[in-house]
C-alpha positions in Angstrom: 83.6 65.4 121.7 86.1 66.1 124.7 88.1 63.6 125.7 89.1 62.9 129.5 91.5 64.5 130.4 93.0 63.9 134.1 95.3 65.7 136.6 98.3 65.0 138.2 98.2 67.3 141.7 102.0 69.2 142.9 101.5 67.4 145.8 102.4 64.4 144.8 105.2 65.6 142.4 108.4 65.1 143.6 107.2 61.9 145.7 109.7 59.4 143.6 112.6 61.0 143.4 112.8 62.5 147.7 112.4 58.7 148.6 114.6 57.9 146.7 116.9 60.5 147.3 116.4 60.3 151.5 116.9 56.1 151.3 120.0 56.4 149.4 121.6 58.7 151.9 120.9 56.5 154.5 122.1 53.8 153.1 125.5 56.1 152.0 125.5 57.6 155.5 124.4 54.2 157.8 128.3 52.2 157.1 130.2 56.0 158.3 129.2 56.1 161.9 131.2 53.4 161.5 134.2 54.5 160.8 133.9 58.2 162.3 134.4 59.6 165.7 132.2 60.3 167.6 131.7 64.4 166.5 132.1 63.1 162.5 128.8 60.9 163.9 127.1 63.8 165.6 126.7 66.0 161.8 126.2 61.5 160.1 123.1 61.7 162.5 121.9 65.0 161.6 122.5 64.3 157.8 120.5 60.7 158.4 117.9 62.2 160.3 117.4 64.6 157.3 117.3 62.2 154.7 114.7 60.1 156.6 112.2 63.3 156.8 113.1 62.9 153.2 111.9 59.6 153.0 108.1 60.0 155.0 107.5 63.2 152.6 108.3 61.0 149.7 106.7 58.0 150.8 103.4 60.2 152.1 103.5 62.2 148.5 103.2 58.4 147.3 100.7 57.4 149.1 98.1 59.7 147.4 96.4 58.5 144.1 98.4 59.3 140.8 95.0 60.7 139.3 93.5 64.2 141.6 90.7 64.8 139.0 89.1 62.7 136.0 87.6 65.4 133.8 85.2 63.9 130.9 82.8 65.1 128.1 80.1 63.4 131.2 80.8 64.5 133.9 84.2 65.1 136.7 86.0 63.1 138.7 87.7 63.4 142.2 89.4 61.1 143.5 91.5 60.7 146.7 93.3 57.7 148.8 90.1 56.7 150.5 87.5 57.4 148.0 86.2 59.7 145.7 83.1 61.5 144.3 81.8 62.6 141.4 79.5 64.7 139.3 77.8 65.2 136.1 77.7 68.3 134.5 74.5 68.6 134.3 74.1 68.3 138.1 77.1 71.7 138.3 75.6 75.5 138.8 78.7 77.4 138.3 82.6 75.9 139.3 85.0 79.6 140.2 87.4 80.4 143.0 85.7 81.6 145.7 86.8 85.2 147.5 86.3 86.6 150.7 86.1 91.1 152.0 89.0 91.7 154.2 88.3 95.4 154.5 88.0 97.7 150.8 90.1 94.4 149.5 88.8 91.5 148.0 90.6 88.1 148.5 90.9 85.4 146.4 91.3 81.7 149.0 93.1 79.0 147.8 90.8 76.6 146.3 87.8 75.6 143.5 84.5 76.1 144.9 82.1 74.0 143.0 77.7 75.1 143.5 75.8 72.0 143.2 72.4 71.9 142.0 71.2 68.7 143.6 72.4 67.4 147.4 70.7 64.3 146.1 72.4 63.0 143.2 76.0 63.1 145.9 75.3 62.6 149.2 73.9 58.8 148.3 77.1 58.3 146.7 79.6 59.1 149.2 81.3 56.8 151.7 81.6 56.8 155.5 85.3 57.9 155.0 85.6 59.9 152.6 82.2 62.0 154.3 84.8 62.3 157.2 87.5 63.0 155.5 85.7 66.0 154.0 84.5 67.5 156.9 87.7 67.5 158.6 89.3 69.1 156.4 86.6 72.0 156.0 87.0 72.8 159.1 89.8 75.5 158.2 87.4 77.1 156.4 84.5 77.0 159.1 87.3 79.4 161.1 88.7 81.1 158.1 84.8 83.0 157.6 85.6 84.2 161.3 88.3 85.9 161.0 87.0 87.9 157.9 83.9 88.1 159.4 81.7 86.1 158.2 80.1 84.1 161.1 80.4 84.7 164.7 82.5 82.6 166.9 78.8 81.1 168.7 77.5 80.0 165.0 81.3 78.1 164.1 80.8 76.5 167.4 77.4 75.2 166.8 78.4 74.1 162.8 81.7 72.6 163.4 79.7 69.6 165.0 77.2 69.8 162.4 73.3 68.4 162.7 72.3 64.7 162.4 69.8 65.1 160.7 69.5 66.9 156.6 66.6 67.2 154.7 67.6 68.0 150.9 65.6 70.8 149.3 63.6 68.0 147.1 62.6 66.9 151.2 65.3 64.2 150.9 66.2 62.7 154.8 69.0 61.9 155.4 71.2 61.1 159.0 74.1 60.3 160.3 76.7 61.2 158.5 74.9 61.5 155.1 73.6 64.7 156.8 76.5 66.2 158.4 77.9 66.5 154.8 74.4 68.0 154.1 74.5 70.8 156.6 78.1 71.5 156.1 77.5 71.7 152.3 74.6 74.0 153.4 77.5 76.5 155.6 80.1 76.6 152.8 77.3 78.0 151.1 77.2 80.1 153.2 80.1 81.5 153.9 81.2 81.6 150.1 78.4 80.5 147.7 80.1 76.9 147.2 78.9 73.2 148.1 82.2 72.2 147.8 86.2 73.4 148.1 89.0 71.8 146.5 92.7 73.2 147.8 95.2 74.0 144.7 97.2 71.5 146.1 95.2 68.8 144.5 95.2 71.0 140.9 98.3 70.7 138.2 98.6 74.4 137.5 97.0 78.2 138.6 93.7 77.6 140.5 92.7 80.3 137.4 93.8 78.4 134.7 91.7 75.3 136.7 88.2 76.9 136.4 89.1 77.9 132.8 89.4 74.1 133.0 86.4 73.0 134.5 84.2 76.4 132.6 85.8 74.6 129.0 84.1 71.3 130.0 81.7 72.6 131.6 80.8 74.3 129.0 80.1 78.0 130.9 83.9 78.5 129.7 85.6 79.9 126.0 86.1 76.7 124.0 89.9 75.8 123.7 91.6 75.8 119.9 
């Protein structure tokens, strides 16, 4: 029996330290503005702005969920501040780091790709807010297809605004945002071979190592000793 494992994203790391350092700096520098002359005040203001940036960055990191993934024996869960999704391991065909051809080279993308077996076990569970986020967040992946010559600009323009009617392979009909996500997943599969793409900033380790971890839970990788 595999133990449930939680993944703390790199994007959240150092959030408390940044927020605390920024706030402490502002508190310390603010009284000094009244004690120094004009030229010194300019330096203090610059330092306060730097502290403010640290504070904002720290708070933004703290807004992210504590865990980005939870891996259980039965399911793969993804957590986001506006929702999340879940896939049973049996509904995952494969996981890997997507690669594209660039001339004679094969370029690894900074994503984990997940190919889904049955869209009908996934699309009905997605919330509208999370779908909007995914559609927006994955737009650069479509543009990347133009960069690597996978699609032309005319097709990119058509794909940026997805159709609001979608019929799955099993014949289920979807409308609205769920339909748009169904089309987007189909387009990502056409471009990269995967339906869902998760950026490496959501991981806690190197992308290749995380892929191996997923494969162990999926049952397609070597068993950890």
